[in-house]
C-alpha positions in Angstrom: -20.7 3.8 -11.7 -21.2 4.6 -15.2 -23.5 6.8 -17.2 -26.6 5.2 -15.7 -28.2 8.2 -17.5 -31.0 6.2 -19.1 -34.9 7.0 -19.0 -35.7 3.5 -18.0 -32.9 3.5 -15.4 -34.0 6.4 -13.8 -37.4 6.1 -13.7 -37.0 3.3 -11.3 -35.4 5.8 -8.6 -37.7 8.6 -7.4 -35.9 11.9 -8.3 -33.7 13.6 -5.4 -32.2 16.9 -5.3 -28.5 16.5 -7.2 -29.9 14.4 -9.9 -30.3 15.0 -13.4 -33.6 16.2 -14.6 -36.1 14.0 -16.5 -35.6 13.6 -20.6 -39.1 13.9 -22.1 -41.0 15.6 -24.8 -44.6 16.4 -25.1 -47.2 18.5 -27.0 -48.3 21.7 -25.8 -51.9 23.4 -26.0 -51.0 24.2 -29.8 -50.2 20.3 -30.5 -46.3 21.4 -31.2 -43.4 19.2 -29.6 -41.6 20.6 -26.7 -39.1 19.3 -24.5 -37.1 21.3 -21.4 -34.1 20.2 -22.9 -34.4 22.2 -26.2 -31.6 24.5 -27.2 -33.4 27.6 -26.5 -34.0 26.7 -23.0 -31.0 24.6 -21.8 -28.5 26.9 -20.0 -30.8 28.3 -18.3 -33.3 27.8 -15.2 -36.3 25.7 -15.6 -39.1 25.1 -13.4 -41.4 21.6 -14.1 -44.8 22.1 -12.5 -46.7 18.5 -12.7 -50.3 18.4 -12.1 -50.9 15.5 -10.0 -54.5 15.4 -11.1 -56.0 15.9 -7.5 -57.4 19.4 -7.9 -57.4 21.5 -11.1 -58.7 24.5 -8.9 -55.2 24.3 -6.9 -53.2 23.6 -10.1 -55.0 27.1 -11.7 -54.2 28.8 -8.3 -50.5 27.6 -8.7 -50.3 28.3 -12.2 -51.7 31.9 -11.8 -49.1 32.5 -8.9 -46.3 31.7 -11.6 -48.2 33.9 -14.2 -48.0 36.9 -11.7 -44.4 36.5 -10.9 -43.4 35.6 -14.6 -41.2 38.8 -15.2 -39.2 37.9 -12.2 -38.5 34.6 -13.7 -37.9 36.0 -17.2 -35.1 38.3 -15.4 -33.5 35.2 -14.3 -33.9 33.6 -17.8 -36.1 31.1 -16.3 -38.5 28.8 -18.3 -42.1 27.7 -16.8 -42.8 24.3 -18.0 -46.1 23.1 -16.8 -47.2 19.6 -17.0 -50.8 18.4 -16.9 -52.8 15.1 -17.6 -55.4 17.4 -19.6 -55.7 17.2 -23.3 -54.3 19.8 -25.5 -57.7 21.2 -26.2 -58.4 21.5 -22.7 -55.0 22.9 -21.8 -55.7 25.3 -24.7 -58.9 26.7 -23.2 -57.3 27.0 -19.5 -54.3 29.0 -21.1 -56.6 31.4 -22.4 -59.1 31.6 -19.7 -56.1 32.0 -17.3 -54.4 34.1 -19.3 -51.2 32.4 -19.0 -47.8 33.9 -20.4 -46.1 30.4 -20.8 -47.2 27.2 -22.7 -48.8 24.4 -21.1 -48.0 20.8 -22.1 -50.1 17.5 -22.1 -48.9 14.5 -20.5 -52.4 12.7 -20.8 -51.7 9.3 -19.7 -49.7 10.6 -16.8 -46.5 8.7 -17.9 -43.9 11.7 -17.4 -45.2 12.5 -14.1 -45.6 8.6 -12.9 -42.1 7.9 -13.9 -40.9 11.0 -12.0 -42.7 10.3 -8.8 -45.1 13.3 -9.3 -47.9 11.0 -9.2 -46.5 9.5 -6.0 -46.1 10.7 -2.3 -42.6 12.0 -3.3 -42.7 14.1 -0.3 -42.9 11.2 2.1 -40.5 9.3 0.1 -37.5 11.6 0.5 -38.7 14.3 3.3 -37.8 16.8 1.4 -41.0 18.7 0.7 -41.4 22.7 2.0 -44.8 22.9 3.7 -46.2 20.2 2.1 -49.8 19.0 2.7 -50.6 16.6 0.0 -52.0 18.9 -2.7 -52.1 19.1 -6.5 -48.8 20.1 -7.5 -45.2 18.8 -7.8 -42.5 21.3 -8.6 -38.9 20.6 -9.8 -36.7 23.6 -9.6 -33.8 22.8 -12.1 -30.6 24.9 -12.3 -29.3 26.0 -15.5 -27.5 22.4 -16.2 -30.8 21.0 -15.8 -29.8 19.3 -12.4 -32.6 19.2 -9.4 -32.1 22.3 -7.2 -35.2 21.9 -5.3 -38.4 19.7 -5.1 -41.6 21.3 -3.9 -44.7 19.1 -3.1 -48.2 19.7 -2.1 -50.0 22.9 -1.1 -47.2 25.5 -0.2 -47.4 28.6 1.6 -46.1 30.7 0.1 -46.9 29.1 -3.1 -44.7 27.2 -5.3 -43.9 30.2 -7.6 -42.2 32.2 -4.5 -40.4 29.1 -3.7 -39.2 28.5 -6.8 -38.0 31.7 -7.6 -36.2 32.1 -4.3 -34.1 28.9 -5.2 -33.3 30.5 -8.3 -32.3 33.6 -6.9 -30.0 31.9 -4.7 -28.3 29.8 -7.7 -28.1 32.9 -9.6 -26.1 34.7 -6.5 -23.5 31.3 -6.9 -22.9 32.0 -10.9 -21.7 35.4 -11.0 -20.6 36.7 -14.4 -16.9 36.9 -14.7 -14.3 37.1 -17.4 -11.9 34.1 -17.3 -8.5 34.0 -18.9 -6.5 30.4 -18.4 -8.4 27.9 -16.7 -8.1 24.0 -16.0 -10.4 21.8 -17.7 -12.2 20.5 -14.7 -15.9 20.1 -13.8 -17.3 21.8 -10.9 -21.0 19.9 -9.7 -23.1 21.3 -7.0 -25.2 19.0 -4.7 -23.7 16.0 -5.1 -24.2 15.1 -1.6 -26.5 16.5 0.6 -25.4 18.3 3.9 -26.5 15.0 6.1 -25.0 12.8 3.9 -21.5 15.0 4.2 -21.9 15.1 7.9 -22.4 11.2 8.1 -19.4 10.7 6.2 -17.1 12.9 8.5 -18.8 10.7 11.4 -17.6 7.2 9.6 -14.0 8.8 9.4 -13.9 9.0 13.1 -14.7 5.6 13.4 -12.0 3.7 15.4 -10.2 1.3 12.6 -6.7 -0.4 11.8 -4.0 2.5 10.9 -1.5 1.6 7.9 0.8 3.6 6.5 1.9 3.9 2.6 4.8 5.2 0.6 3.0 6.9 -1.7 2.3 4.1 -4.2 0.9 1.2 -2.3 -0.3 0.1 1.5 -0.2 -3.1 3.0 -3.7 -2.0 4.1 -5.2 -2.7 0.7 -4.0 -6.5 0.7 -4.3 -7.2 4.5 -7.5 -5.3 5.6 -10.9 -6.6 4.5 -12.7 -3.9 6.7 -12.8 -0.1 7.0 -9.1 1.2 7.5 -7.1 4.3 7.9 -3.8 5.7 5.8 -1.2 8.1 6.2 1.2 9.0 3.6 4.7 9.3 5.0 6.5 10.3 2.4 4.5 13.8 0.9 2.0 16.1 2.4 0.0 15.4 5.1 -3.5 14.0 5.0 -5.2 10.9 6.9 -7.5 8.8 4.5 -10.5 6.5 5.7 -10.7 3.9 3.2 -14.5 2.7 3.0 -15.0 -1.0 2.5 -18.6 -0.9 4.2 -21.0 -2.3 1.9 -23.9 0.0 2.9 -21.9 3.0 2.7 -20.6 2.2 -0.8 -23.9 1.2 -2.2 -25.3 4.7 -0.9 -22.4 6.4 -2.6 -22.5 4.4 -6.0 -26.1 5.1 -6.0 -25.8 8.9 -5.5 -22.7 9.6 -7.5 -23.5 6.8 -10.2 -26.2 8.7 -11.5 -25.1 12.4 -10.7 -21.3 12.1 -12.1 -21.2 9.4 -14.8 -23.7 11.2 -17.2 -22.0 15.0 -16.8 -18.5 12.9 -17.4 -19.7 11.8 -20.5 -21.4 14.7 -21.7 -18.2 16.8 -20.8 -15.3 14.6 -21.9 -17.0 11.8 -24.0 -15.8 9.2 -21.7 -17.7 5.9 -20.2 -17.0 5.7 -16.5 -17.2 1.7 -15.7 -15.0 1.4 -12.5 -13.7 3.2 -9.3 -11.2 2.5 -6.8 -12.4 2.5 -3.1 -13.8 5.6 -2.0 -11.7 7.5 0.7 -12.9 10.1 3.5 -9.4 12.3 3.6 -8.8 14.4 6.6 -6.5 17.4 6.3 -5.8 19.1 9.7 -4.3 22.4 10.3 -2.6 21.2 13.7 -0.7 18.8 11.1 0.0 21.2 8.3 -2.6 19.3 6.1 -1.7 19.7 2.5 -0.6 17.5 -0.4 2.2 19.1 -2.8 1.7 19.3 -6.7 1.3 15.8 -8.1 -0.7 13.8 -10.8 -2.9 11.0 -10.0 -1.8 8.3 -12.9 2.0 8.8 -12.8 3.0 5.2 -12.3 2.3 1.6 -13.8 -0.3 1.0 -10.9 -2.2 3.9 -11.3 -1.9 4.6 -15.1 -5.4 3.1 -15.3 -6.9 5.9 -14.0 -8.6 8.3 -15.6 -10.7 11.0 -13.6 -10.5 11.9 -9.8 -13.8 13.1 -7.9 -13.4 15.2 -5.0 -16.4 16.4 -2.9 -16.1 18.7 -0.2 -17.7 17.6 3.3 -17.5 20.5 5.4 -16.6 23.9 3.4 -17.8 26.2 6.6 -15.6 24.3 9.1 -11.9 25.2 7.8 -9.7 28.1 6.1 -7.4 27.3 3.2 -7.3 23.6 1.9 -7.9 25.0 -1.7 -7.3 22.9 -4.7 -5.1 24.2 -7.5 -4.1 23.3 -10.8 -0.7 25.2 -11.5 -0.1 24.2 -15.2 -3.6 26.1 -16.0 -3.2 29.1 -13.9 -3.5 30.1 -10.3 -7.3 29.9 -9.5 -8.2 28.7 -6.1 -11.2 26.0 -6.1 -12.8 26.3 -2.9 -16.1 24.7 -3.1 -19.4 24.6 -1.0 -20.1 21.3 1.2 -21.4 18.7 -1.1 -20.0 20.1 -4.5 -17.5 18.0 -6.6 -14.7 18.9 -8.7 -13.6 16.3 -11.3 -10.3 16.4 -13.3 -8.5 14.1 -15.3 -5.9 12.1 -13.4 -3.0 13.7 -15.8 -3.6 17.2 -14.4 -1.0 18.5 -12.1 -2.8 19.4 -8.9 -2.2 20.4 -5.3 -4.0 21.1 -2.0 -3.1 24.2 -0.1 -2.3 24.2 3.5 -4.8 24.2 5.6 -4.6 27.0 8.0 -7.6 26.4 10.5 -9.7 23.6 11.2 -10.0 20.3 9.6 -11.1 19.8 5.8 -12.7 16.6 5.3 -13.3 15.5 1.4 -14.7 12.2 -0.3 -12.4 11.2 -3.1 -11.9 8.1 -5.7 -10.6 7.6 -8.9 -12.4 6.5 -12.2 -11.3 4.2 -14.8 -13.4 3.5 -17.9 -12.7 4.1 -22.0 -13.4 7.2 -24.2 -16.3 7.0 -26.4 -15.1 5.7 -30.0 
């Protein structure tokens, strides 16, 4: 799991919800260079609207829908960023004829669209289109951190604009404006895993495997077992961890998290992730007093190589309690949504509060690497 965020690397993989958006610059209809990553756009939602080249009349209809809702998009701070295979001159005529309130951008050779799946059958590839029936437009709804929140492909009923606006309003509701005082230096990253992937990991935890114990520092299972196994810490807290050795599961998780977390850690902490420990699916059961007392993740000689911890909530709707807390930096309780990750330095003191009802499942691992010189 490294940064894995170069355009060349990502171009080989069709974009999915949770991935970081494409890095590109194009000329608008006036010939000026523009990018959705510009400072005056960054930190706000963006809707990338790709013209697939199939029907200019359909493209005009969708752009007109975005124009009609421009005031609502503006109220959310959102930028509409259309990308077309037309020339700058043709786009200038189109903007004037349709009286569009946003700039249009020329991808005359289709390189940006092709590199991000907008010219291919992205709907069929990922099964994520909403009301898709082929069509002329693919829209990427980007959250304020320029991660893909939704993909809308094909002819949409209602329009792409209405669907995109609904997604952006949902995201805005998850980001209330609050005043913070003391708080821990952690990353909170939504949509790292899909609900279906989270459910599958919980099903994996329930598989019958060998059971080992640990003193909190080591377990014979890591040396003696080459397959998946479970381990329980007998000395502090109450949690049963499923250690993932299955190659297919590891490959899936590396593919998702490698490109979704490595770049975020690099941007936030200037740290390049180069390795990880085995993934663990952990279960905190209220019937057993599921919890972990305050501790750090790298206090021993055997663990001092660890730099960051990732914890992804797999079933937020199915338990009570079980929040993360970082007592050195305040008393905030981190209760995240399903599929959302919390990333923190292994040197930070943290604890898992007791689960008071149900079972809390998380996916976790520890990352290693080096800071950027």
